[in-house]
SERO-4910 file (N, C-alpha, C, O; in steps of 0.05 Angstrom, whole numbers):
BEGIN
 pado doro    nc1    nc2    nc3   cac1   cac2   cac3    cc1    cc2    cc3    oc1    oc2    oc3
  Met    A   -174    184   -411   -161    159   -414   -174    138   -396   -178    142   -372
  Thr    A   -180    115   -407   -193     93   -393   -172     77   -377   -151     71   -387
  Thr    A   -179     70   -352   -162     54   -335   -174     26   -333   -197     23   -324
  Asn    A   -159      6   -341   -167    -22   -338   -156    -33   -312   -131    -35   -309
  Val    A   -173    -40   -293   -165    -49   -267   -170    -79   -264   -191    -89   -271
  Leu    A   -150    -93   -253   -153   -122   -248   -155   -127   -218   -138   -119   -203
  Leu    A   -177   -140   -210   -181   -149   -183   -178   -179   -181   -183   -193   -200
  Ile    A   -168   -188   -158   -164   -216   -153   -184   -226   -132   -184   -216   -110
  Asp    A   -201   -244   -140   -223   -255   -123   -212   -278   -106   -193   -292   -114
  Asp    A   -224   -281    -82   -218   -305    -66   -239   -308    -44   -247   -288    -32
  Tyr    A   -248   -332    -39   -264   -339    -16   -290   -323    -13   -302   -323      8
  Gly    A   -299   -311    -34   -325   -298    -33   -327   -274    -14   -306   -261     -9
  Gly    A   -350   -270     -3   -354   -247     16   -362   -222      1   -358   -220    -23
  Pro    A   -373   -202     16   -383   -178      3   -362   -157     -4   -368   -139    -19
  Asn    A   -338   -160      7   -318   -138      3   -310   -134    -26   -306   -111    -34
  Leu    A   -308   -155    -41   -301   -152    -69   -323   -138    -84   -317   -119   -100
  Leu    A   -348   -145    -80   -370   -132    -93   -372   -103    -86   -378    -86   -103
  Asp    A   -367    -96    -60   -368    -68    -52   -345    -53    -65   -349    -29    -73
  Thr    A   -322    -65    -68   -299    -52    -82   -307    -46   -111   -301    -25   -121
  Ile    A   -320    -66   -124   -328    -62   -152   -348    -39   -154   -346    -22   -172
  Arg    A   -367    -38   -135   -387    -17   -136   -375     11   -130   -384     31   -141
  Cys    A   -355     12   -112   -341     37   -108   -327     46   -133   -327     70   -140
  Leu    A   -314     27   -147   -299     34   -171   -318     44   -193   -309     59   -211
  Ser    A   -343     36   -192   -362     45   -213   -367     75   -212   -377     87   -231
  Tyr    A   -359     87   -189   -363    116   -187   -339    132   -197   -339    156   -197
  Glu    A   -318    118   -206   -295    130   -218   -300    132   -248   -311    114   -261
  Gln    A   -292    154   -260   -295    158   -289   -276    141   -305   -252    139   -298
  Ala    A   -286    129   -326   -269    115   -346   -253     93   -333   -229     91   -336
  Val    A   -267     75   -318   -254     51   -306   -268     26   -316   -292     23   -313
  Asn    A   -252      8   -327   -262    -19   -334   -252    -39   -313   -228    -39   -306
  Ile    A   -269    -56   -304   -262    -75   -282   -261   -103   -293   -280   -113   -305
  Phe    A   -238   -116   -287   -234   -144   -294   -228   -160   -269   -215   -149   -250
  Val    A   -236   -185   -267   -232   -201   -243   -222   -228   -251   -232   -241   -270
  Val    A   -202   -238   -236   -193   -265   -238   -195   -279   -211   -194   -266   -190
  Ser    A   -198   -305   -212   -199   -321   -187   -180   -344   -188   -181   -360   -208
  Pro    A   -162   -348   -168   -144   -370   -168   -157   -397   -161   -145   -418   -164
  Glu    A   -183   -396   -153   -197   -421   -146   -225   -420   -158   -238   -400   -159
  Arg    A   -234   -444   -166   -261   -446   -176   -279   -449   -152   -274   -466   -134
  Lys    A   -300   -433   -150   -317   -432   -127   -333   -458   -123   -343   -470   -141
  Thr    A   -334   -466    -97   -350   -489    -90   -379   -481    -85   -396   -498    -81
  Tyr    A   -384   -455    -85   -411   -444    -80   -419   -428   -105   -403   -425   -124
  Phe    A   -443   -419   -105   -454   -403   -128   -440   -376   -129   -444   -360   -110
  Asn    A   -425   -371   -149   -409   -346   -151   -426   -324   -164   -435   -327   -187
  Thr    A   -430   -302   -149   -448   -281   -159   -432   -258   -171   -444   -241   -184
  Ile    A   -406   -256   -167   -390   -233   -176   -393   -228   -206   -395   -206   -215
  Pro    A   -392   -250   -223   -394   -245   -252   -420   -232   -260   -422   -223   -283
  Tyr    A   -440   -232   -243   -466   -220   -251   -467   -190   -247   -486   -177   -256
  Ser    A   -447   -178   -234   -446   -149   -232   -444   -136   -259   -427   -144   -275
  Lys    A   -460   -116   -264   -459   -103   -290   -434    -87   -294   -427    -79   -316
  Tyr    A   -419    -83   -272   -394    -68   -274   -370    -85   -281   -348    -74   -286
  Val    A   -373   -111   -281   -350   -129   -286   -349   -135   -316   -367   -147   -328
  Ser    A   -327   -126   -329   -324   -130   -358   -318   -160   -364   -330   -171   -383
  Lys    A   -300   -172   -349   -294   -201   -353   -286   -213   -326   -274   -200   -309
  Tyr    A   -294   -239   -323   -287   -254   -299   -276   -280   -309   -288   -294   -326
  Gln    A   -252   -288   -299   -239   -312   -309   -226   -328   -286   -212   -316   -269
  Tyr    A   -230   -354   -286   -216   -371   -267   -188   -377   -277   -185   -382   -301
  Leu    A   -169   -378   -259   -142   -386   -267   -140   -416   -265   -155   -429   -251
  Lys    A   -121   -427   -280   -119   -456   -282   -100   -469   -262   -103   -492   -255
  Ser    A    -82   -453   -251    -61   -464   -234    -64   -456   -205    -77   -436   -199
  Ser    A    -52   -472   -187    -51   -465   -159    -23   -459   -150    -18   -450   -127
  Asp    A     -4   -462   -168     25   -456   -162     29   -426   -164     21   -414   -184
  Pro    A     41   -414   -144     44   -384   -144     57   -373   -170     48   -354   -181
  Gln    A     79   -386   -178     93   -375   -202     76   -377   -227     76   -359   -244
  Lys    A     61   -399   -229     44   -403   -253     19   -384   -251     10   -374   -272
  Ile    A     10   -379   -227    -12   -359   -224     -3   -332   -234    -17   -319   -249
  Ile    A     21   -324   -226     32   -298   -235     36   -298   -266     30   -278   -279
  Gln    A     44   -320   -277     47   -322   -306     20   -319   -320     18   -305   -340
  Glu    A      0   -332   -309    -27   -329   -321    -37   -300   -319    -48   -289   -338
  Ile    A    -33   -288   -295    -42   -260   -291    -27   -242   -310    -39   -223   -322
  Ser    A     -1   -246   -314     15   -229   -332      5   -232   -361      4   -212   -375
  Ala    A     -3   -256   -369    -13   -260   -396    -40   -245   -400    -45   -234   -420
  Leu    A    -57   -246   -379    -83   -232   -380    -79   -202   -379    -94   -187   -391
  Glu    A    -58   -192   -365    -52   -164   -365    -48   -154   -394    -57   -132   -401
  Lys    A    -33   -170   -409    -27   -162   -437    -53   -164   -454    -59   -147   -470
  Glu    A    -67   -187   -451    -91   -192   -467   -113   -171   -462   -126   -161   -481
  Trp    A   -116   -163   -437   -138   -144   -429   -128   -116   -427   -143    -98   -420
  Asp    A   -102   -111   -433    -91    -84   -431    -95    -72   -403   -104    -50   -401
  Ile    A    -87    -88   -383    -91    -80   -355    -71    -58   -348    -47    -60   -354
  Asn    A    -81    -37   -334    -63    -15   -325    -53    -19   -297    -30    -11   -291
  Leu    A    -69    -32   -280    -60    -36   -252    -75    -59   -239    -98    -65   -247
  Ile    A    -63    -71   -219    -75    -92   -203    -82    -80   -176    -66    -68   -163
  Leu    A   -107    -85   -168   -117    -73   -143   -123    -96   -124   -143   -110   -127
  Pro    A   -107    -99   -102   -113   -119    -82   -138   -112    -66   -144    -88    -62
  Val    A   -152   -132    -57   -177   -127    -42   -175   -140    -15   -179   -127      6
  Lys    A   -169   -166    -14   -172   -181     10   -145   -188     22   -124   -184     10
  Tyr    A   -146   -200     46   -121   -207     60   -103   -224     44    -79   -219     41
  Ser    A   -114   -245     31    -98   -264     16    -85   -251     -8    -62   -258    -16
  Asn    A    -98   -231    -20    -86   -216    -42    -61   -201    -33    -40   -203    -46
  Tyr    A    -64   -187    -10    -41   -172      0    -18   -191      9      5   -186      4
  Gln    A    -25   -213     21     -6   -233     30     10   -243      6     34   -246      6
  Phe    A     -5   -250    -16      7   -261    -40     25   -241    -54     47   -247    -61
  Ile    A     15   -217    -57     30   -197    -72     55   -187    -57     76   -183    -68
  Thr    A     52   -183    -30     75   -174    -15     97   -196    -15    121   -189    -13
  Lys    A     89   -221    -17    108   -243    -17    121   -246    -44    145   -251    -46
  Tyr    A    106   -243    -65    116   -250    -92    117   -226   -111    119   -229   -135
  Arg    A    117   -202   -100    116   -178   -117    139   -177   -137    136   -168   -159
  Ala    A    163   -187   -129    186   -185   -147    182   -202   -172    195   -197   -193
  Leu    A    163   -221   -171    159   -238   -194    139   -226   -214    136   -235   -237
  Phe    A    125   -205   -205    107   -191   -224    124   -172   -240    135   -153   -230
  Asn    A    125   -177   -266    143   -163   -283    130   -138   -294    115   -139   -314
  Gly    A    135   -115   -281    124    -90   -291     95    -84   -283     85    -64   -292
  Ser    A     82   -101   -267     55    -96   -258     54    -71   -240     72    -66   -225
  Val    A     32    -56   -243     29    -31   -228     10    -37   -205    -11    -49   -208
  Phe    A     17    -28   -180      1    -32   -157     -3     -5   -143     12     13   -147
  Pro    A    -24     -3   -126    -27     20   -109     -6     19    -87      9     -1    -86
  Pro    A     -5     38    -68     14     36    -46      9      9    -31    -13      2    -25
  Met    A     31     -4    -25     30    -31    -12     50    -32     10     72    -19      9
  Pro    A     44    -47     32     64    -50     54     86    -70     45     82    -85     26
  Thr    A    108    -69     59    128    -89     55    119   -116     67    100   -116     83
  Gln    A    132   -137     59    124   -163     70    127   -165    100    110   -176    114
  Ser    A    149   -154    110    154   -155    139    134   -138    155    125   -146    176
  Thr    A    127   -114    144    108    -97    158     80   -110    158     66   -109    178
  Phe    A     73   -122    135     48   -136    133     46   -159    153     26   -163    166
  Ala    A     68   -174    156     69   -196    176     66   -186    204     54   -199    221
  Thr    A     77   -162    210     76   -151    237     47   -145    245     38   -152    266
  Val    A     32   -131    227      5   -122    234    -16   -143    233    -37   -141    246
  Thr    A    -11   -165    218    -32   -186    215    -29   -208    236    -47   -225    237
  Asn    A     -9   -207    252     -6   -227    273     -9   -213    300      6   -195    306
  Lys    A    -29   -221    315    -36   -206    339    -13   -206    360    -10   -187    375
  Leu    A      3   -227    360     26   -228    379     47   -208    370     58   -193    386
  Phe    A     54   -208    344     74   -190    333     64   -161    336     80   -143    343
  Leu    A     38   -156    331     27   -129    333     29   -119    362     36    -96    367
  Ala    A     22   -137    381     23   -129    409     52   -122    417     56   -103    432
  Glu    A     71   -138    408     99   -132    414    108   -105    403    122    -90    416
  Phe    A     99    -99    378    106    -74    366     94    -51    382    108    -31    387
  Leu    A     69    -53    390     55    -32    405     68    -27    432     73     -4    440
  Val    A     75    -49    446     88    -46    472    115    -34    470    122    -16    485
  Asn    A    131    -43    450    158    -34    447    159     -4    439    179     10    444
  Asn    A    137      6    428    136     34    419    118     51    436    110     73    429
  Ser    A    110     40    460     94     54    480     67     64    469     57     85    477
  Phe    A     54     48    452     27     53    443      8     38    460     12     14    465
  Pro    A    -14     50    469    -34     35    486    -45     11    471    -53     13    448
  Ser    A    -47    -11    485    -57    -36    473    -66    -55    495    -56    -53    518
  Pro    A    -84    -74    489    -91    -94    509    -68   -113    513    -53   -119    495
  Lys    A    -67   -123    538    -46   -143    544    -51   -168    527    -74   -179    526
  Thr    A    -31   -177    512    -34   -200    494     -9   -218    497     13   -209    495
  Lys    A    -14   -244    502      8   -262    506      3   -289    492    -20   -296    485
  Glu    A     24   -304    489     22   -332    480      8   -348    501      8   -341    525
  Ile    A     -4   -370    493    -18   -388    512      3   -405    526     17   -421    513
  Ser    A      5   -402    552     23   -418    568     14   -418    597     -2   -400    605
  Ala    A     23   -436    613     15   -438    641     25   -413    656     12   -404    675
  Asp    A     49   -403    649     60   -379    662     44   -354    654     38   -337    671
  Asn    A     38   -351    628     25   -327    619     -3   -323    629    -12   -301    634
  Ile    A    -17   -345    633    -45   -343    642    -47   -331    670    -67   -320    678
  Gln    A    -25   -333    685    -25   -322    712    -26   -291    712    -32   -279    732
  Gln    A    -19   -279    689    -18   -250    687    -46   -238    681    -48   -213    680
  Phe    A    -66   -255    677    -92   -245    667   -114   -248    688   -114   -267    704
  Asn    A   -133   -229    688   -158   -232    703   -180   -242    684   -178   -240    660
  Phe    A   -200   -254    696   -223   -263    680   -246   -243    683   -249   -230    704
  Pro    A   -262   -240    662   -261   -255    636   -239   -245    618   -229   -223    621
  Leu    A   -230   -263    600   -210   -257    580   -218   -269    554   -239   -282    552
  Leu    A   -202   -263    533   -209   -272    506   -187   -290    495   -163   -285    500
  Leu    A   -195   -311    481   -177   -327    465   -181   -318    436   -203   -322    425
  Lys    A   -161   -306    424   -164   -296    397   -145   -310    378   -122   -317    385
  Pro    A   -154   -314    353   -136   -325    332   -113   -306    328   -116   -281    328
  Arg    A    -89   -317    324    -66   -299    319    -70   -282    295    -61   -259    294
  Thr    A    -84   -293    275    -92   -277    252   -122   -281    249   -133   -302    256
  Asp    A   -136   -260    239   -165   -261    236   -173   -276    210   -196   -277    203
  Tyr    A   -153   -288    197   -159   -299    171   -157   -329    171   -159   -342    150
  Glu    A   -152   -340    195   -154   -369    198   -183   -375    204   -199   -358    212
  Glu    A   -191   -401    201   -219   -408    206   -223   -414    235   -232   -435    243
  Asn    A   -216   -395    252   -219   -396    280   -237   -373    289   -241   -354    274
  Arg    A   -247   -374    313   -264   -353    323   -255   -343    350   -241   -357    365
  Ile    A   -263   -319    357   -256   -308    383   -274   -322    404   -298   -326    400
  Met    A   -261   -330    426   -276   -343    448   -271   -328    474   -249   -321    481
  Glu    A   -293   -323    488   -292   -311    514   -290   -332    536   -306   -351    535
  Cys    A   -272   -329    555   -270   -347    578   -277   -331    603   -262   -312    610
  Lys    A   -298   -338    616   -307   -323    639   -294   -333    665   -296   -319    686
  Ser    A   -282   -356    664   -269   -367    688   -245   -384    681   -241   -391    657
  Arg    A   -228   -391    700   -205   -407    695   -214   -435    686   -201   -448    669
  Glu    A   -236   -445    697   -246   -471    689   -254   -472    660   -248   -491    645
  Glu    A   -267   -450    651   -276   -448    623   -252   -446    605   -251   -458    583
  Tyr    A   -232   -431    613   -207   -429    598   -193   -456    595   -186   -464    572
  Glu    A   -190   -471    617   -177   -497    616   -192   -516    598   -181   -533    584
  Glu    A   -219   -514    599   -235   -532    583   -231   -527    553   -229   -546    538
  Lys    A   -230   -501    546   -227   -494    517   -199   -502    507   -198   -513    485
  Ile    A   -178   -497    521   -151   -503    511   -145   -532    512   -126   -541    498
  Ser    A   -160   -548    527   -155   -577    528   -171   -592    507   -168   -616    504
  Asn    A   -188   -578    493   -204   -590    471   -185   -601    450   -165   -588    443
  Leu    A   -190   -625    440   -172   -638    421   -169   -622    395   -149   -623    381
  Asp    A   -190   -606    388   -189   -591    364   -175   -564    367   -170   -550    347
  Phe    A   -169   -556    392   -157   -530    397   -127   -531    392   -113   -549    401
  Lys    A   -118   -512    376    -89   -510    369    -78   -484    382    -82   -462    372
  Ala    A    -63   -488    404    -54   -466    420    -36   -447    405    -36   -423    410
  Asp    A    -21   -458    386     -2   -441    371    -16   -422    351     -4   -405    338
  Gln    A    -43   -426    347    -58   -409    329    -73   -387    345    -88   -372    333
  Tyr    A    -70   -387    371    -85   -368    388    -67   -352    406    -44   -359    410
  Val    A    -78   -330    416    -65   -314    437    -86   -310    460   -110   -312    456
  Ile    A    -75   -304    483    -92   -294    505    -92   -264    504    -71   -251    502
  Gln    A   -116   -252    506   -118   -223    506   -138   -214    527   -159   -226    530
  Glu    A   -130   -193    542   -148   -183    563   -173   -172    549   -172   -160    528
  Lys    A   -196   -175    562   -221   -164    552   -224   -136    563   -225   -132    588
  Leu    A   -227   -117    545   -230    -89    553   -258    -79    550   -272    -86    531
  Asn    A   -267    -64    569   -293    -51    568   -289    -22    559   -271     -8    569
  Gly    A   -305    -13    540   -302     14    530   -318     18    505   -334      0    497
  Glu    A   -314     40    491   -328     47    467   -312     39    443   -289     46    440
  Asp    A   -325     24    425   -312     16    400   -312     40    380   -332     53    376
  Ile    A   -289     45    369   -286     66    349   -264     58    329   -244     48    337
  Asp    A   -269     63    303   -252     53    282   -242     76    264   -254     98    264
  Ile    A   -220     72    251   -210     91    231   -202     76    206   -188     56    208
  Ser    A   -210     86    183   -202     74    157   -185     95    143   -190    119    145
  Phe    A   -165     86    128   -147    106    115   -131     93     93   -130     69     90
  Ile    A   -120    111     76    -99    103     57    -75    120     64    -76    144     69
  Ala    A    -52    106     65    -27    119     72     -5    112     53     -7     93     38
  Glu    A     16    128     53     40    122     36     65    131     51     68    154     59
  Asn    A     83    112     54    108    117     68    104    130     96    119    148    104
  Gly    A     84    120    110     79    129    137     62    155    140     59    165    162
  Glu    A     52    165    118     35    189    119      7    183    110      2    172     88
  Ile    A    -13    190    127    -41    186    120    -50    206    100    -47    230    104
  Leu    A    -61    197     77    -69    215     56    -99    221     57   -107    243     48
  Ala    A   -115    203     67   -144    207     70   -154    187     90   -142    166     94
  Tyr    A   -176    194    104   -186    177    125   -215    182    130   -226    202    122
  Thr    A   -228    163    144   -254    167    156   -253    154    184   -241    134    188
  Ile    A   -267    167    203   -269    156    230   -298    150    235   -316    166    229
  Gln    A   -304    126    246   -331    118    250   -334    101    276   -316     86    284
  Lys    A   -357    105    290   -363     88    313   -386     70    306   -403     77    290
  Gly    A   -387     46    319   -408     27    313   -434     35    326   -435     42    350
  Leu    A   -456     33    311   -483     37    321   -497     10    325   -513      6    343
  Val    A   -491     -9    306   -502    -36    307   -479    -55    304   -464    -54    285
  Arg    A   -476    -73    324   -454    -91    323   -461   -117    339   -471   -115    361
  Glu    A   -455   -140    327   -457   -165    341   -432   -170    356   -411   -159    349
  Ala    A   -433   -187    376   -409   -193    393   -387   -204    375   -390   -222    359
  Phe    A   -363   -193    379   -338   -202    366   -341   -201    335   -331   -219    321
  Ser    A   -355   -181    325   -359   -179    296   -358   -150    288   -357   -132    305
  Phe    A   -358   -145    262   -356   -117    252   -383   -103    255   -404   -116    257
  Ala    A   -382    -77    255   -407    -61    258   -422    -62    231   -410    -60    210
  Thr    A   -448    -64    233   -466    -63    209   -481    -37    207   -495    -32    188
  Gly    A   -478    -20    228   -488      7    227   -467     25    240   -457     18    261
  Ile    A   -461     47    227   -439     64    236   -446     93    235   -465    101    221
  Glu    A   -432    109    250   -435    138    249   -407    151    245   -389    145    260
  Phe    A   -405    168    224   -379    181    218   -377    206    236   -396    221    239
  Leu    A   -353    210    247   -348    233    264   -319    241    263   -302    227    250
  Glu    A   -312    263    275   -284    272    277   -274    265    305   -289    266    325
  Asn    A   -248    259    307   -236    253    333   -206    258    329   -191    240    320
  Gln    A   -197    281    337   -169    289    332   -150    272    348   -128    266    338
  Lys    A   -157    265    373   -139    249    389   -135    221    377   -112    212    376
  Leu    A   -156    209    367   -154    183    354   -137    185    328   -120    168    322
  Leu    A   -142    207    313   -127    211    289    -97    214    295    -80    203    281
  Asp    A    -90    230    315    -62    234    322    -49    207    331    -26    202    324
  Glu    A    -64    191    346    -54    165    354    -48    147    330    -28    134    329
  Thr    A    -67    148    312    -64    131    287    -41    141    270    -25    125    260
  Lys    A    -38    167    268    -16    178    252     11    169    264     30    163    249
  Ala    A     13    169    290     38    161    303     44    131    297     67    124    292
  Ile    A     24    114    298     28     86    293     36     82    264     55     67    258
  Val    A     21     94    245     26     92    217     53    102    210     67     90    193
  Asn    A     62    124    222     88    135    217    110    116    226    130    112    213
  Lys    A    106    105    250    127     86    261    130     61    244    152     51    240
  Leu    A    107     52    233    108     28    215    118     35    187    126     17    172
  Lys    A    118     61    180    123     69    152    103     56    133    110     47    112
  Trp    A     78     55    142     58     40    128     51     52    101     49     77     99
  Ser    A     47     35     81     36     43     55     13     24     49     15      0     51
  Gly    A     -9     37     40    -33     21     33    -57     30     48    -56     48     64
  Ile    A    -80     16     43   -104     21     58   -103      4     83    -89    -16     85
  Ala    A   -120     11    103   -123     -5    127   -147      5    143   -157     27    139
  His    A   -156    -13    160   -179     -7    178   -171    -15    206   -166    -39    211
  Leu    A   -169      4    224   -160     -2    251   -183      0    271   -199     19    271
  Asp    A   -185    -20    289   -205    -21    310   -193    -13    336   -173    -24    345
  Phe    A   -204      7    349   -195     17    375   -218     13    396   -241     11    389
  Ile    A   -210     13    421   -228     16    443   -220     40    459   -197     43    467
  Tyr    A   -240     58    465   -235     81    481   -242     75    510   -264     66    516
  Arg    A   -223     80    528   -227     76    557   -229    104    570   -209    118    572
  Lys    A   -253    110    579   -258    136    591   -241    141    616   -232    164    621
  Glu    A   -238    120    632   -224    124    658   -195    131    654   -183    144    672
  Thr    A   -183    124    632   -155    131    627   -152    151    603   -130    160    597
  Asp    A   -175    158    591   -176    176    568   -156    167    547   -139    182    537
  Ser    A   -157    141    539   -138    130    520   -152    112    500   -173    101    505
  Tyr    A   -139    110    477   -149     94    455   -130     70    452   -106     74    447
  Leu    A   -140     46    454   -124     22    453   -129      8    426   -152      2    420
  Leu    A   -108      3    411   -111    -11    385   -116    -41    390   -101    -55    403
  Ile    A   -138    -50    379   -146    -78    381   -139    -94    357   -127   -116    359
  Asp    A   -144    -84    333   -139    -98    308   -129    -79    287   -138    -56    285
  Phe    A   -111    -88    270   -100    -73    248   -106    -90    223    -93   -110    218
  Asn    A   -127    -82    208   -136    -98    184   -126    -85    159   -136    -64    150
  Pro    A   -106    -98    146    -93    -85    123   -105    -93     96    -92   -104     79
  Arg    A   -131    -88     93   -145    -95     69   -172    -81     69   -179    -66     88
  Val    A   -188    -86     48   -214    -74     46   -231    -84     70   -228   -107     78
  Trp    A   -249    -66     80   -264    -72    104   -294    -73     97   -302    -65     75
  Ser    A   -310    -83    115   -338    -89    110   -356    -65    106   -376    -67     93
  Thr    A   -348    -42    117   -365    -18    115   -352      3     96   -357     27     99
  Met    A   -335     -6     78   -321     12     60   -340     28     43   -335     51     36
  Ile    A   -362     15     35   -382     30     18   -395     52     34   -406     71     22
  Gly    A   -395     50     61   -404     72     78   -385     96     75   -394    118     75
  Ser    A   -359     90     73   -340    112     69   -346    126     42   -343    151     40
  Leu    A   -353    111     22   -361    122     -4   -385    141      0   -385    163    -11
  Tyr    A   -405    132     15   -428    148     20   -421    174     35   -433    195     30
  Ala    A   -401    172     52   -392    196     68   -374    214     51   -367    236     60
  Gly    A   -366    205     27   -351    222      9   -322    215      4   -308    230     -8
  Val    A   -314    191     14   -286    182      9   -286    155     -5   -294    135      7
  Asn    A   -278    155    -30   -278    130    -46   -250    118    -45   -232    125    -61
  Phe    A   -245    100    -26   -219     89    -22   -208     74    -46   -185     78    -53
  Pro    A   -224     56    -59   -213     43    -83   -205     64   -105   -186     60   -119
  Gly    A   -221     85   -107   -214    106   -126   -187    120   -119   -171    126   -136
  Leu    A   -183    124    -93   -158    136    -84   -134    117    -89   -112    126    -94
  Met    A   -139     91    -86   -118     72    -92   -109     74   -122    -86     72   -128
  Ile    A   -129     77   -139   -123     81   -168   -107    107   -172    -87    107   -187
  Ser    A   -115    128   -158   -101    154   -161    -72    151   -154    -54    161   -168
  Arg    A    -66    139   -131    -38    136   -122    -22    117   -140      1    121   -144
  Ala    A    -36     96   -150    -22     78   -169    -13     93   -194      7     86   -206
  Asn    A    -29    113   -201    -23    130   -225     -7    155   -217     -3    172   -234
  His    A      2    156   -192     19    178   -182      4    205   -183     17    226   -187
  Lys    A    -22    204   -179    -38    229   -178    -40    238   -149    -43    221   -131
  Glu    A    -39    264   -144    -42    274   -117    -70    270   -107    -90    272   -122
  Ile    A    -73    265    -81    -99    263    -68   -106    290    -55    -91    299    -38
  Asn    A   -128    301    -63   -138    326    -51   -160    319    -31   -183    320    -38
  Phe    A   -152    312     -6   -171    303     14   -184    327     28   -169    344     39
  Glu    A   -210    329     27   -224    352     39   -244    343     60   -263    357     66
  Gly    A   -239    320     73   -256    311     94   -279    294     85   -278    284     62
  Tyr    A   -299    290    102   -321    273     96   -346    282    111   -344    298    130
  Gln    A   -369    272    103   -394    279    116   -397    265    143   -389    242    146
  Lys    A   -407    279    163   -412    267    189   -441    256    188   -460    271    194
  Thr    A   -443    231    181   -469    219    175   -470    191    186   -450    180    195
  Lys    A   -494    179    185   -497    151    193   -499    134    168   -507    143    147
  Phe    A   -493    108    171   -494     90    148   -499     62    158   -489     54    179
  Tyr    A   -516     47    143   -523     19    151   -519      0    128   -524      7    105
  Leu    A   -509    -24    134   -508    -45    114   -537    -55    110   -555    -50    126
  Ala    A   -541    -70     88   -568    -76     79   -585    -89    100   -608    -81    105
  Lys    A   -575   -110    112   -591   -126    132   -598   -109    156   -620   -109    166
  Ala    A   -578    -93    166   -583    -76    189   -604    -55    183   -620    -48    200
  Ala    A   -604    -44    158   -623    -24    151   -651    -35    151   -670    -22    160
  Leu    A   -654    -60    140   -680    -73    141   -690    -78    169   -713    -74    176
  Gln    A   -672    -87    186   -679    -94    213   -687    -69    229   -702    -71    249
  Ser    A   -676    -46    221   -683    -22    236   -712    -13    232   -723      2    248
  Lys    A   -724    -22    209   -751    -14    202   -754     16    200   -775     27    207
  Ser    A   -733     29    191   -732     58    189   -727     66    161   -708     57    148
  Phe    A   -744     84    150   -741     93    122   -715    109    119   -701    107     99
  Ser    A   -708    125    140   -684    141    138   -659    123    138   -639    129    124
  Ala    A   -660    100    153   -638     81    152   -635     68    125   -613     64    116
  Leu    A   -657     62    112   -656     51     85   -643     70     65   -628     61     48
  Lys    A   -650     96     68   -638    116     50   -608    118     54   -593    122     35
  Thr    A   -600    117     79   -571    120     85   -559     92     89   -547     87    111
  Ser    A   -561     75     69   -552     48     72   -540     38     46   -538     54     26
  Ser    A   -532     13     45   -521      2     20   -542     -5      0   -536    -13    -23
  Trp    A   -568     -2      7   -589    -10    -12   -589      6    -38   -592     -6    -59
  Pro    A   -585     33    -38   -583     47    -64   -561     36    -82   -565     36   -107
  Tyr    A   -539     27    -71   -517     16    -87   -525    -12    -98   -518    -19   -120
  Ile    A   -540    -27    -82   -549    -54    -90   -570    -51   -113   -569    -66   -132
  Leu    A   -588    -32   -110   -609    -28   -130   -598    -19   -157   -610    -24   -178
  Lys    A   -575     -6   -157   -562      2   -182   -548    -22   -196   -543    -21   -220
  Asp    A   -543    -43   -180   -529    -66   -190   -541    -91   -177   -527   -104   -161
  Pro    A   -566    -98   -183   -581   -118   -167   -575   -147   -174   -581   -165   -158
  Leu    A   -564   -153   -197   -562   -180   -206   -546   -199   -187   -554   -221   -183
  Pro    A   -524   -189   -176   -510   -207   -157   -527   -216   -133   -526   -239   -126
  Glu    A   -543   -198   -122   -561   -205   -100   -583   -224   -109   -590   -243    -95
  Ile    A   -594   -219   -133   -615   -236   -144   -604   -264   -149   -616   -284   -143
  Ala    A   -580   -265   -161   -567   -290   -166   -561   -306   -140   -563   -330   -139
  Lys    A   -554   -291   -119   -548   -303    -93   -573   -316    -82   -572   -339    -72
  Ile    A   -596   -303    -84   -621   -314    -75   -629   -339    -90   -637   -359    -79
  Ile    A   -625   -338   -117   -632   -361   -134   -613   -384   -127   -621   -407   -126
  Gly    A   -587   -378   -123   -568   -399   -116   -575   -412    -90   -572   -437    -88
  Lys    A   -583   -397    -70   -591   -409    -44   -616   -426    -47   -618   -448    -35
  Phe    A   -635   -417    -64   -659   -432    -68   -653   -459    -81   -663   -480    -74
  Lys    A   -635   -458   -102   -628   -483   -116   -613   -502    -97   -617   -526    -99
  Ser    A   -596   -491    -80   -580   -509    -62   -598   -523    -42   -592   -545    -33
  Arg    A   -621   -511    -36   -640   -524    -17   -656   -545    -31   -673   -558    -18
***
């Protein structure tokens, strides 16, 4: 039986294309994509050979968007809607009751989603439940007294057009927060921790992890995601994650960023990302197809998780920069070469814009 899957595009980025390429490894899956906004840049997603149809929606009103999606569900005989990005999850958790009969994979509740996507709310949850975490506070004259320098100014959510800023001194901190463009209510103060970055990706349902991969960064730019990773096992990190996921009663996929502090032998949760992540196609290479698992659970099929390969994986740019043939083989390049038109279209689009 063929499964017709509907993805919702927004704001570009590689995560949607990686999701599409992961789904291409599932048998009998047709992929359809809609976008609530017409792109202001050259849109490469429709060039993927795995996309059956791509259509822009006409409305920006939430209820009318849902009406348009419902009409396309009938026209295209859609079996389920698969969220990809933060805005997809935010939209669906808020308006799910208005989707009449639409099928979704495991999804968090609106309140749980709000808790994990706001760094202040997440910090309060972690502290209240005795989970290790970096000290995180609202910006105020009283709160700054509780921190040592250097420290970080972080967006309350990672999905605003703000960036993480490091403050090495009180003078630098005061200079940044006094900037006319700085909006204190969109940021938090967070202590800067030294340690080893390690992440875990998973799909869960009702607080139980059904499948996961654990990876540490091999190549990473400051305050950004890893572009080279190594998959490994870590029972202590897994147990910590299971406890957090169980307490939240979390349902859905997620990617959690931790820092390991050797001096205290503890893993501190830095970020809880409740959506598709940048190295998800690496999980596919290691043997865990998370978009495929989302389809399985949406169809109420059991997941038979048997672990994953302990291997290294690189995103395309990092593999090229490594100048290593082995890195190229264990990278996203084989997936790109099977579906090259989006990358070719992207190059042509950049050339034309210049």
